[in-house]
C-alpha positions as CSV (number, residue, x, y, z in Angstrom):
1,X,-12.7,-19.0,-14.2
2,X,-14.0,-19.0,-10.6
3,X,-12.1,-21.0,-8.0
4,X,-14.0,-24.0,-6.6
5,X,-13.3,-23.0,-3.0
6,X,-15.1,-19.6,-3.4
7,X,-17.1,-18.7,-0.4
8,X,-20.8,-17.7,-0.9
9,X,-22.7,-15.9,1.9
10,X,-26.3,-16.9,1.9
11,X,-28.6,-14.5,3.8
12,X,-32.1,-15.8,4.1
13,X,-34.5,-15.9,7.1
14,X,-36.1,-19.1,5.9
15,X,-34.2,-22.1,7.3
16,X,-35.6,-24.4,4.6
17,X,-34.6,-22.1,1.7
18,X,-31.2,-21.6,3.2
19,X,-30.7,-25.4,3.3
20,X,-32.0,-25.9,-0.2
21,X,-29.8,-23.1,-1.6
22,X,-26.8,-24.3,0.4
23,X,-27.1,-27.8,-0.8
24,X,-27.1,-26.6,-4.5
25,X,-24.0,-24.4,-3.9
26,X,-22.1,-27.0,-2.0
27,X,-22.6,-29.5,-4.9
28,X,-20.5,-27.0,-7.0
29,X,-17.7,-27.3,-4.5
30,X,-18.3,-23.8,-3.1
31,X,-18.1,-23.0,0.6
32,X,-21.4,-21.7,2.0
33,X,-21.7,-19.2,4.9
34,X,-25.1,-18.5,6.4
35,X,-26.8,-15.5,7.9
36,X,-30.3,-15.6,9.3
37,X,-31.2,-11.9,9.0
38,X,-30.1,-8.5,7.5
39,X,-28.0,-7.4,10.4
40,X,-25.9,-10.6,10.6
41,X,-25.6,-10.6,6.8
42,X,-24.1,-7.1,6.9
43,X,-21.7,-8.0,9.7
44,X,-20.6,-11.2,8.0
45,X,-20.2,-9.5,4.6
46,X,-17.9,-6.9,6.3
47,X,-15.9,-9.3,8.4
48,X,-15.8,-12.6,6.3
49,X,-15.3,-11.0,2.9
50,X,-17.3,-13.6,0.9
51,X,-16.8,-13.7,-2.8
52,X,-20.6,-13.2,-3.4
53,X,-23.5,-12.3,-1.2
54,X,-26.7,-14.2,-2.1
55,X,-29.4,-12.4,-0.1
56,X,-33.1,-12.4,0.3
57,X,-34.6,-9.0,-0.7
58,X,-37.3,-9.2,1.9
59,X,-36.1,-10.0,5.5
60,X,-37.3,-9.0,9.0
61,X,-35.6,-5.9,10.4
62,X,-32.8,-4.8,8.1
63,X,-34.0,-5.7,4.6
64,X,-31.9,-6.5,1.6
65,X,-31.9,-3.0,0.2
66,X,-30.7,-1.5,3.5
67,X,-27.9,-4.1,3.6
68,X,-27.0,-3.3,0.0
69,X,-26.9,0.4,0.7
70,X,-24.6,-0.1,3.7
71,X,-22.2,-2.4,1.6
72,X,-22.0,0.1,-1.2
73,X,-21.2,3.0,1.2
74,X,-18.2,1.0,2.6
75,X,-15.0,1.2,0.5
76,X,-14.1,-2.4,1.7
77,X,-17.3,-3.9,0.3
78,X,-18.5,-1.5,-2.4
79,X,-17.6,-3.9,-5.2
80,X,-18.9,-7.1,-3.6
81,X,-21.3,-8.8,-6.0
82,X,-24.8,-9.0,-4.4
83,X,-27.4,-11.3,-5.9
84,X,-30.9,-10.9,-4.5
85,X,-33.3,-13.8,-4.0
86,X,-36.9,-12.5,-4.3
87,X,-40.5,-13.4,-5.0
88,X,-41.1,-10.0,-6.6
89,X,-41.8,-10.1,-10.3
90,X,-42.5,-6.4,-11.0
91,X,-40.0,-5.0,-13.4
92,X,-39.8,-1.6,-11.7
93,X,-39.2,-3.3,-8.3
94,X,-36.4,-5.4,-9.8
95,X,-34.9,-2.4,-11.5
96,X,-34.8,-0.5,-8.1
97,X,-32.3,-3.1,-6.7
98,X,-30.2,-3.0,-9.8
99,X,-30.1,0.8,-9.6
100,X,-29.0,0.6,-6.0
101,X,-26.0,-1.6,-6.9
102,X,-27.2,-5.2,-6.9
103,X,-25.5,-7.4,-9.5
104,X,-28.4,-9.8,-10.3
105,X,-31.6,-11.5,-9.1
106,X,-32.7,-15.0,-8.6
107,X,-36.5,-15.4,-8.4
108,X,-38.4,-17.7,-6.1
109,X,-39.1,-20.6,-6.4
110,X,-35.3,-21.0,-6.9
111,X,-34.3,-23.0,-10.0
112,X,-31.0,-24.8,-9.2
113,X,-29.6,-24.4,-12.8
114,X,-30.4,-20.7,-12.9
115,X,-29.0,-20.2,-9.4
116,X,-25.6,-21.9,-10.3
117,X,-25.4,-19.9,-13.5
118,X,-26.1,-16.5,-11.8
119,X,-23.6,-17.2,-9.0
120,X,-21.0,-18.3,-11.5
121,X,-21.4,-15.0,-13.3
122,X,-21.1,-13.1,-10.1
123,X,-18.0,-15.0,-9.2
124,X,-16.4,-14.1,-12.5
125,X,-17.3,-10.5,-11.9
126,X,-15.6,-10.6,-8.5
127,X,-12.5,-12.2,-10.0
128,X,-12.3,-9.4,-12.5
129,X,-12.7,-6.8,-9.8
130,X,-10.0,-8.4,-7.7
131,X,-7.6,-8.6,-10.7
132,X,-8.3,-4.9,-11.5
133,X,-7.6,-3.9,-8.0
134,X,-4.4,-5.9,-7.9
135,X,-3.2,-4.3,-11.2
136,X,-4.1,-0.9,-9.9
137,X,-2.1,-1.5,-6.7
138,X,0.9,-2.6,-8.8
139,X,0.7,0.5,-11.0
140,X,0.4,2.7,-7.9
141,X,3.4,1.0,-6.4
142,X,5.4,1.4,-9.6
143,X,4.5,5.1,-9.7
144,X,5.9,5.5,-6.1
145,X,9.0,3.4,-6.4
146,X,12.5,3.9,-7.9
147,X,12.9,0.9,-10.2
148,X,16.6,0.5,-9.6
149,X,16.8,0.5,-5.8
150,X,13.3,-0.4,-4.8
151,X,13.2,2.8,-2.6
152,X,10.6,5.5,-2.8
153,X,11.2,7.8,-5.8
154,X,11.4,11.5,-5.6
155,X,7.8,12.2,-6.3
156,X,6.7,9.9,-3.5
157,X,9.3,11.3,-1.2
158,X,7.9,14.8,-1.8
159,X,4.5,13.6,-0.8
160,X,5.8,11.9,2.3
161,X,7.8,15.0,3.2
162,X,4.7,17.2,3.1
163,X,2.6,14.7,5.1
164,X,5.4,14.1,7.7
165,X,5.9,17.8,8.2
166,X,2.1,18.3,8.6
167,X,2.0,15.5,11.2
168,X,5.1,16.9,13.1
169,X,3.5,20.3,13.2
170,X,0.1,19.0,14.3
171,X,1.5,16.7,17.1
172,X,4.5,18.9,17.9
173,X,7.0,16.2,17.0
174,X,10.6,16.3,15.8
175,X,11.7,15.5,12.3
176,X,15.1,15.2,10.6
177,X,15.9,15.2,6.9
178,X,19.1,13.6,5.7
179,X,20.6,13.9,2.2
180,X,23.3,11.4,1.3
181,X,25.6,11.5,-1.7
182,X,27.9,8.6,-2.9
183,X,31.4,9.9,-2.9
184,X,33.3,9.9,-6.3
185,X,30.5,8.0,-7.9
186,X,31.4,9.1,-11.4
187,X,34.7,7.3,-11.1
188,X,32.8,4.0,-10.4
189,X,30.9,4.4,-13.7
190,X,33.9,5.6,-15.6
191,X,36.2,2.8,-14.4
192,X,33.8,-0.1,-14.1
193,X,30.8,0.7,-16.1
194,X,27.2,1.7,-15.4
195,X,26.2,-1.8,-14.4
196,X,28.7,-1.7,-11.6
197,X,27.4,1.8,-10.6
198,X,23.8,0.4,-10.5
199,X,25.0,-2.5,-8.3
200,X,26.6,0.0,-5.9
201,X,23.4,2.1,-5.7
202,X,21.3,-1.0,-5.0
203,X,23.7,-2.2,-2.3
204,X,23.7,1.2,-0.6
205,X,19.9,1.2,-0.6
206,X,20.0,-2.2,1.1
207,X,22.4,-0.9,3.8
208,X,20.5,2.3,4.4
209,X,17.1,0.6,4.9
210,X,18.6,-2.1,7.1
211,X,19.5,0.6,9.6
212,X,16.1,2.4,9.6
213,X,12.9,2.0,11.6
214,X,9.6,1.1,10.0
215,X,8.4,4.7,10.4
216,X,11.4,6.1,8.6
217,X,11.4,6.8,4.9
218,X,14.3,6.2,2.5
219,X,14.1,7.5,-1.1
220,X,16.4,7.8,-4.1
221,X,16.5,11.6,-4.5
222,X,18.2,11.5,-7.9
223,X,21.3,10.1,-9.4
224,X,23.6,9.0,-6.6
225,X,21.7,11.0,-4.0
226,X,19.4,9.5,-1.3
227,X,17.0,11.2,1.1
228,X,16.0,9.9,4.6
229,X,13.1,11.3,6.6
230,X,13.4,10.4,10.3
231,X,10.4,11.4,12.4
232,X,10.7,11.4,16.2
233,X,14.4,10.6,16.0
234,X,16.3,12.7,18.6
235,X,19.5,10.7,17.9
236,X,19.5,11.4,14.1
237,X,23.2,12.2,14.2
238,X,23.9,8.8,15.7
239,X,21.7,7.2,13.1
240,X,23.6,9.0,10.3
241,X,27.0,8.0,11.7
242,X,25.9,4.4,12.0
243,X,24.7,4.4,8.4
244,X,27.9,6.1,7.1
245,X,30.0,3.5,8.8
246,X,27.7,0.8,7.3
247,X,28.4,2.1,3.8
248,X,32.1,2.5,4.3
249,X,32.7,-0.5,6.6
250,X,33.0,-3.2,3.9
251,X,33.5,-3.1,0.1
252,X,30.5,-3.3,-2.3
253,X,30.3,-6.7,-4.0
254,X,29.6,-6.1,-7.7
255,X,28.1,-9.2,-9.3
256,X,30.6,-11.4,-7.5
257,X,33.4,-10.0,-9.7
258,X,34.5,-6.8,-7.9
259,X,34.9,-5.6,-4.4
260,X,34.7,-1.8,-4.5
261,X,35.4,0.4,-1.5
262,X,32.7,3.0,-1.4
263,X,32.0,5.9,1.0
264,X,29.1,8.4,1.3
265,X,28.7,11.9,2.7
266,X,25.8,12.8,4.9
267,X,24.1,16.2,5.5
268,X,21.2,16.3,7.9
269,X,19.0,19.0,9.3
270,X,16.5,19.0,12.2
271,X,13.2,20.6,11.3
272,X,12.8,24.0,13.1
273,X,9.1,23.6,13.7
274,X,7.9,26.2,11.3
275,X,9.9,25.8,8.0
276,X,8.6,24.3,4.8
277,X,9.8,21.0,3.4
278,X,11.7,22.9,0.7
279,X,13.6,24.9,3.4
280,X,14.3,21.8,5.4
281,X,15.8,20.0,2.4
282,X,17.7,23.1,1.5
283,X,19.5,23.1,4.8
284,X,20.2,19.4,4.6
285,X,21.6,20.0,1.1
286,X,23.9,22.8,2.5
287,X,25.1,20.4,5.2
288,X,25.8,17.8,2.5
289,X,27.8,20.3,0.5
290,X,29.8,21.1,3.6
291,X,30.5,17.4,4.2
292,X,31.8,17.0,0.6
293,X,33.9,20.2,1.0
294,X,35.4,19.0,4.3
295,X,36.8,15.8,2.7
296,X,33.8,13.5,2.1
297,X,32.9,10.3,4.1
298,X,31.5,12.3,7.0
299,X,28.3,13.5,8.6
300,X,27.6,17.3,8.9
301,X,24.5,18.7,10.7
302,X,22.8,21.9,9.7
303,X,21.3,24.2,12.4
304,X,18.9,27.0,11.6
305,X,21.8,29.5,11.6
306,X,25.0,27.5,11.0
307,X,26.7,24.3,10.0
308,X,28.9,22.2,12.3
309,X,30.6,18.8,12.0
310,X,28.7,16.0,13.8
């Protein structure tokens, strides 16, 4: 059911008809916006986002069909319900507007009962479109998100990696990839259960993201591994050391029942400027392996030709 505060944009070059229509709509509790010609109707539809556009088919300058075409070609307004007000009665002429994307017609002289009914239908259509868009956005978010930690999942991280490398290549920018592995994570699950392990992973995700910039990406790479992508970060080693200390610096609180000391190993690699994302991740993985082999709870950086402790 439509909300009583719905905003209706009335575009009509007749001041008298605008007032008559506006009075009918306001009696329903709807808010009325007014445009006096096609150009202002298009501008207000794009900037004010009314729930419905009620528009004269015939106006001086930019007519209703031209406004409708412009709205349907704009992704932000392509689904806005448009109801024409017209004196035309020819079926072929009415069909033309519907074919171009109009939702409905109200014929002149305007009958208040018909007007309210048709606007109500258009508002319900808008509500359905908005709900569908919201649900699609939620599904897209779920498809990109690791449900345990709230970070990007591996699929989304792969997409971001490709896009970030393309941007770095195009703008000649730096990029670092960091792989992080929770040390001795199997023992957490074995000794305290998988619920405790899940709590540790969630807390590590919180601590990692707290130390990153908005332009950085944090993802759960798989199991107890995390991936960070740090564009334009010349001090990536400093960032990694700060994050490592943030993980190890205080115990992980598990459901208020346990305080578990946890550490993580970091391997990071600066992008060479011409390698693929797979090659970059491969070098970061080799650095991570070296960090684990050297005793864990440390940061190791990979260069194009060698590994060294950070």
